[in-house]
C-alpha positions in Angstrom: 21.2 13.4 -20.8 18.0 12.8 -18.6 14.9 15.3 -19.6 14.6 17.6 -16.9 11.4 17.5 -16.5 11.2 13.9 -15.9 13.8 14.9 -13.3 11.8 17.5 -12.0 8.8 15.0 -11.6 11.2 12.3 -9.7 12.2 15.2 -7.4 8.8 16.4 -6.8 7.5 12.8 -6.6 10.5 11.8 -3.7 10.3 15.1 -2.0 6.7 14.5 -1.2 6.5 11.0 -0.2 9.3 11.5 2.0 7.6 14.2 3.5 4.3 11.8 3.8 6.1 9.0 5.4 7.5 11.4 8.1 4.1 13.0 9.0 3.2 9.1 8.7 5.1 8.3 11.5 4.9 11.6 13.1 1.0 10.5 13.5 2.1 7.2 15.4 4.7 9.1 17.5 3.2 12.0 18.5 -0.3 10.3 18.7 0.0 7.4 20.3 1.6 8.9 23.9 -1.1 11.0 23.4 -3.9 8.5 23.4 -2.2 6.6 26.3 -1.6 9.4 28.5 -5.7 10.6 28.3 -7.4 7.1 27.8 -4.9 5.2 29.9 -3.2 1.6 28.1 -6.3 -0.5 28.2 -9.0 2.2 27.1 -6.6 2.6 24.3 -6.3 -1.2 23.3 -10.2 -1.4 23.3 -10.4 1.5 20.9 -7.7 -0.4 18.6 -9.5 -2.9 19.3 -13.0 -1.5 17.4 -10.6 0.4 14.1 -10.6 -3.3 13.1 -14.5 -3.6 12.1 -13.6 -0.1 9.9 -10.7 -1.3 8.6 -12.7 -4.6 7.6 -14.7 -2.4 6.0 -11.9 -0.8 4.1 -11.9 -3.6 1.3 -15.5 -4.0 0.5 -14.9 -1.4 -2.9 -13.2 -5.1 -3.7 -10.5 -3.2 -5.8 -12.5 -1.3 -8.1 -11.1 2.2 -7.1 -7.6 0.9 -8.0 -8.6 -0.5 -11.2 -10.6 2.2 -11.9 -8.3 4.6 -11.4 -5.8 2.5 -13.6 -7.8 2.2 -16.5 -8.2 5.7 -16.6 -4.9 7.3 -16.7 -4.0 4.4 -19.5 -6.6 5.2 -22.0 -6.4 9.2 -21.2 -2.6 9.3 -22.1 -3.4 6.8 -25.0 -5.7 9.8 -26.3 -9.1 8.4 -25.8 -10.7 11.0 -23.7 -14.0 10.2 -24.3 -13.9 6.9 -23.0 -12.0 7.8 -20.2 -14.7 10.5 -19.3 -16.7 7.3 -19.4 -14.6 5.5 -17.3 -14.6 8.4 -14.6 -18.4 8.5 -15.3 -19.2 5.0 -14.5 -16.6 4.5 -11.4 -18.0 7.5 -9.6 -21.4 5.6 -10.2 -20.1 2.3 -9.0 -18.4 3.6 -6.5 -21.3 5.7 -5.1 -23.4 2.2 -5.1 -20.5 0.6 -3.6 -20.7 3.5 -0.4 -24.5 3.0 -0.6 -24.4 -1.0 -0.3 -21.5 -0.2 2.6 -23.4 1.9 4.7 -26.2 0.1 4.9 -24.5 -3.1 6.1 -22.5 -1.5 8.8 -26.0 -0.6 10.0 -27.0 -4.0 9.5 -23.6 -4.7 11.3 -23.9 -2.2 14.1 -27.6 -3.3 14.9 -26.4 -7.2 14.9 -23.6 -6.3 17.8 -26.8 -3.9 19.8 -29.0 -6.8 19.3 -26.2 -9.4 21.0 -24.3 -7.2 23.4 -21.0 -7.8 21.6 -19.6 -5.0 23.0 -21.5 -5.1 26.9 -18.0 -6.6 28.0 -15.8 -3.7 27.0 -14.7 -1.1 29.1 -16.1 1.8 26.4 -20.1 2.6 26.5 -21.5 0.6 24.4 -23.3 2.8 23.0 -20.7 5.3 21.9 -18.5 2.3 20.7 -21.0 1.3 18.2 -21.8 5.0 17.4 -18.2 5.6 17.1 -17.6 2.3 14.6 -20.7 3.5 12.4 -19.0 6.5 11.9 -15.8 5.4 11.1 -17.0 3.2 8.6 -18.5 5.8 6.8 -15.5 7.8 7.3 -13.9 4.7 5.4 -15.9 3.8 2.6 -16.4 7.9 1.5 -12.5 8.2 1.2 -13.1 5.7 -1.9 -14.1 8.4 -3.8 -9.6 9.7 -3.7 -8.9 6.6 -5.4 -10.6 7.7 -8.7 -9.6 11.4 -8.5 -5.8 10.3 -7.7 -6.0 8.9 -11.5 -7.1 12.8 -12.8 -3.6 14.0 -10.6 -1.4 11.2 -12.3 -2.8 12.0 -15.6 -2.1 15.5 -15.6 1.4 14.7 -14.3 0.5 16.0 -10.8 1.3 13.0 -8.4 3.4 14.8 -6.4 0.6 17.8 -5.6 -1.7 14.7 -4.6 0.5 13.1 -2.1 1.3 16.8 -0.4 -2.4 16.5 0.1 -2.6 13.3 1.2 0.2 14.9 3.8 -1.8 17.5 4.9 -4.6 15.0 5.3 -2.4 13.3 7.6 -1.1 16.5 9.7 -5.1 18.0 9.7 -6.2 14.4 11.4 -3.0 15.0 13.7 -4.6 18.1 14.7 -8.2 17.8 15.2 -7.8 13.9 17.2 -5.4 15.8 19.5 -8.0 18.8 19.4 -10.4 15.5 21.1 -8.2 14.5 23.5 -7.1 17.7 25.1 -10.9 18.7 25.2 -11.4 15.2 26.9 -14.0 14.8 24.1 -15.2 11.0 24.2 -14.5 8.6 21.2 -17.9 9.2 19.3 -16.5 12.9 19.0 -13.0 11.7 17.8 -14.8 9.5 15.0 -17.1 12.7 13.8 -13.9 14.2 13.8 -12.6 12.2 11.8 -15.6 12.0 9.4 -15.7 15.7 8.7 -12.1 15.5 8.2 -12.1 13.0 5.2 -15.1 14.5 3.9 -13.8 18.0 4.2 -10.9 16.3 2.2 -12.7 14.1 -0.7 -14.4 17.8 -1.8 -11.2 19.4 -2.2 -9.4 16.7 -3.2 -12.4 15.9 -6.0 -12.3 19.7 -7.1 -9.0 20.3 -7.7 -8.6 16.6 -9.4 -11.8 18.2 -12.0 -9.8 21.3 -12.3 -6.6 19.4 -13.4 -8.7 17.8 -16.2 -11.9 19.5 -16.7 -13.8 17.3 -19.3 -16.8 19.4 -20.0 -14.5 22.5 -21.0 -13.3 20.2 -23.4 -16.7 19.6 -24.7 -16.3 15.8 -23.6 -19.3 14.2 -21.6 -18.7 10.7 -19.9 -21.9 8.7 -19.9 -22.3 5.5 -17.6 -21.2 2.6 -19.7 -22.1 -1.4 -18.6 -19.1 -2.5 -20.4 -16.7 -0.4 -18.6 -18.3 -1.2 -15.2 -18.0 -5.2 -16.1 -14.2 -4.4 -17.0 -13.3 -2.1 -14.0 -15.8 -5.1 -11.9 -13.4 -7.9 -13.2 -10.0 -6.1 -12.9 -11.0 -4.7 -9.2 -11.6 -8.5 -7.9 -7.8 -8.9 -9.3 -6.7 -6.0 -6.9 -9.0 -7.5 -4.3 -6.7 -10.6 -4.3 -3.3 -8.3 -2.7 -4.7 -7.5 0.6 -6.1 -11.1 0.3 -2.2 -13.0 0.2 -0.6 -10.8 1.9 -3.2 -11.6 5.3 -2.1 -15.5 3.9 1.7 -14.7 4.0 1.8 -12.2 7.2 -1.0 -13.5 9.3 -0.2 -17.0 8.3 3.2 -17.2 9.0 2.5 -15.5 12.5 -0.5 -18.3 13.2 2.4 -21.4 12.0 4.6 -19.7 14.6 2.1 -19.7 17.3 0.9 -23.3 16.5 4.2 -24.6 16.4 6.6 -22.7 18.5 4.4 -21.1 20.7 4.4 -17.2 21.9 7.5 -16.2 23.1 8.5 -17.6 19.2 6.0 -15.3 18.0 7.2 -12.3 19.8 11.0 -12.8 18.1 9.7 -13.6 14.6 7.5 -10.4 14.4 10.0 -8.1 16.1 13.1 -9.2 13.8 10.7 -9.1 10.6 9.6 -5.3 11.7 12.9 -4.5 12.7 14.5 -5.9 9.0 11.6 -4.6 6.9 12.6 -1.1 7.8 14.6 -1.4 4.1 11.7 -2.5 2.6 10.3 0.8 3.4 13.1 2.8 1.4 12.0 0.3 -1.5 8.3 1.1 -0.9 9.0 5.2 -1.9 10.7 4.1 -5.0 8.0 2.5 -6.1 5.9 5.7 -5.3 7.7 7.8 -6.8 8.7 6.0 -10.0 4.5 4.5 -10.7 3.5 7.4 -12.0 6.5 8.0 -14.4 6.1 4.5 -15.1 2.7 4.7 -16.4 2.9 7.8 -18.1 5.5 6.5 -20.3 3.4 3.3 -20.9 0.1 4.8 -21.1 1.8 6.7 -24.4 3.1 4.2 -25.8 6.7 4.6 -25.4 8.0 1.4 -23.9 11.7 2.8 -24.5 11.0 5.2 -21.8 9.3 3.1 -19.7 11.9 0.6 -19.8 14.4 3.0 -19.2 12.5 4.1 -16.1 12.3 0.2 -15.3 15.5 -1.1 -15.6 17.4 2.1 -13.5 14.5 1.6 -11.0 15.5 -2.4 -10.5 19.3 -1.4 -10.1 18.7 1.1 -7.6 16.6 -0.5 -5.2 18.9 -3.5 -5.8 21.9 -1.5 -4.8 19.7 -0.4 -1.8 19.1 -3.6 -1.1 22.5 -4.9 -1.0 23.4 -1.9 1.3 20.9 -2.4 3.4 22.0 -6.4 3.6 25.2 -6.0 5.0 24.2 -2.8 7.3 22.2 -5.7 9.2 24.3 -8.6 8.7 27.2 -6.3 10.7 25.1 -3.9 13.0 21.3 -6.0 12.9 21.7 -8.1 15.8 23.2 -5.7 18.1 20.8 -3.1 17.0 18.0 -5.5 17.8 19.2 -6.2 21.2 19.0 -2.4 21.9 15.7 -1.8 20.7 14.3 -5.0 22.8 16.3 -4.1 26.0 18.3 -7.2 25.2 15.4 -8.8 26.7 15.4 -11.4 23.3 17.8 -13.4 22.3 18.1 -14.4 18.3 19.7 -16.9 16.3 22.3 -15.6 13.9 21.3 -17.9 11.4 17.9 -17.1 11.5 18.6 -13.3 11.4 20.9 -14.2 8.6 18.0 -15.8 6.2 15.2 -13.1 7.0 17.6 -10.4 6.2 18.7 -12.4 3.1 15.0 -12.3 1.8 15.4 -8.5 1.4 17.0 -8.9 -1.9 14.6 -11.0 -3.5 11.9 -8.9 -2.0 13.9 -6.1 -4.0 13.4 -7.3 -6.9 9.7 -8.9 -7.3 8.3 -5.4 -5.2 9.3 -2.9 -7.7 8.6 -5.4 -10.7 4.7 -5.2 -9.6 4.5 -1.6 -9.8 5.0 -2.2 -14.0 2.0 -5.0 -13.5 -0.2 -2.1 -11.8 0.9 0.2 -14.5 -0.8 -1.5 -17.3 -3.4 -2.5 -14.7 -3.0 -6.7 -15.2 -3.3 -7.6 -12.0 -4.0 -10.9 -12.1 -1.0 -11.6 -13.7 0.5 -10.7 -10.8 -1.9 -11.3 -7.4 -2.7 -14.9 -8.2 1.2 -15.6 -8.1 1.1 -13.6 -5.0 -2.0 -16.2 -3.3 -0.2 -19.5 -4.6 3.5 -18.6 -3.3 2.3 -17.1 0.0 0.4 -20.5 0.2 3.0 -22.9 -0.7 5.4 -20.4 1.8 3.1 -21.0 4.8 2.9 -25.2 3.9 6.1 -25.0 4.0 7.2 -22.6 6.9 4.6 -25.3 9.0 6.5 -28.4 7.4 10.4 -27.3 8.7 9.1 -25.2 11.9 8.7 -29.4 13.3 12.3 -29.6 12.6 14.7 -27.0 12.8 12.2 -24.6 14.6 12.1 -20.7 13.6 14.9 -21.1 11.3 12.5 -23.0 9.2 10.1 -20.5 9.2 12.7 -18.2 8.1 13.2 -20.9 5.0 9.3 -21.1 4.7 9.0 -16.9 4.3 12.2 -16.3 2.6 10.7 -19.4 0.1 8.3 -16.9 -1.0 10.4 -13.7 -1.8 12.4 -16.1 -4.2 9.4 -17.9 -6.0 7.6 -14.7 -6.5 11.5 -12.8 -7.8 11.7 -16.0 -10.2 8.1 -15.0 -11.5 7.7 -11.5 -11.2 10.8 -10.6 -12.8 10.9 -12.4 -16.4 6.9 -11.2 -16.6 7.5 -8.0 -16.1 10.4 -7.3 -18.4 8.3 -9.4 -20.7 5.8 -6.5 -20.5 8.0 -4.1 -21.3 9.6 -5.8 -24.3 12.8 -6.3 -22.6 15.1 -9.3 -23.2 17.5 -10.7 -21.1 20.2 -9.8 -22.7 18.6 -6.2 -23.3 18.3 -6.0 -19.5 21.9 -7.0 -19.0 23.1 -4.2 -21.4 21.3 -1.4 -20.2 22.6 -2.8 -16.0 26.3 -2.7 -17.1 25.8 0.6 -18.8 24.0 1.8 -15.9 27.0 0.6 -13.6 29.7 2.4 -16.1 27.4 5.4 -16.0 27.6 5.9 -19.6 24.2 5.2 -21.4 22.3 6.3 -18.7 24.0 9.7 -18.7 23.9 10.1 -22.0 20.7 8.5 -23.4 17.9 11.1 -22.9 15.0 9.1 -21.0 
């Protein structure tokens, strides 16, 4: 039967992830009304616009944190603790350099904005806006350290603890923001509270991580290694391609709709996509739950256990996707009408095509966890860039002939192409043949081998 330890880990990860999702939703549901009632819709809208700049700077680590984290875990679990310590030390220095460069660049950006009065037309005081933007950028940059520290939690099989700590941080931000709004403080204080909260969290998170795996107690001392920095840099750029292809796909498809069909179609398309992707959020939770355990087994070299975890995950996500599709095909349009106040008409064929994409998305999205576990981002992200470009071109061409249905077919093409590529590649990485894959699916459905075989 499934080992008790593994069941406990999956359960802990699952509960922690569910609570984290609830807090994230609560953060929006609780704070947004607070912001609007305290600041007004227009002022809050200006604030959201200002936060775009810090969000752009959040990409300046170029994926190095994620690359270093996965690189650390794989080597630690292989037993090469000295190399893991070297990776940790090298990554820390690299992130610190990025932090210094990022702060310098952010100061330059703020000075340019000040000199040319880019924010003078805003209803927010220009000096307050510039100060809060810079403080938020620094806060984002400091949070880069958590990506490396997270590796310690995964290597120590304490992923649930890591998730819970991030949940506490989100809850703390809700409290701090509520205090600022209640006391009618300006946006500079809001940014400062965010910075203080981030700094406290990063320090606490890092201290706990170092206690989970204490190299000094094991008399293992990491050194800065240029070769490790090169590896981290190379892999980091691969992870950077992930937000790039997602921007091409999501923002690109919206732009195509606007250009070819107009603003009303943009509203229809984006609201339909937002509602239907609610099923994808559940699949994302499974990704978060499975990833630590999958990488743990891959790092230890136990591909049999890793493949069992992966195949079972594919089956579960497929079942969830099919259930979600059936529900949305039967009740989805009525729910959509209720959600939009019956103010938007949606074509049933457009709805059906977008909903069907959920199945293909489930197949390739859960497959992506294998590439991350092996720290092989290029195999995954380059495919994402290519497929997203194909999807946008196809959407543009079809939209001119069959309207919004063409956009739906174009977006579906990405899901289909990615599933055709990712699923076989992920099976190949885990050395699972198609015969074995089909056999395990059959055994899972019979509840035979999965129950009697110890993962």
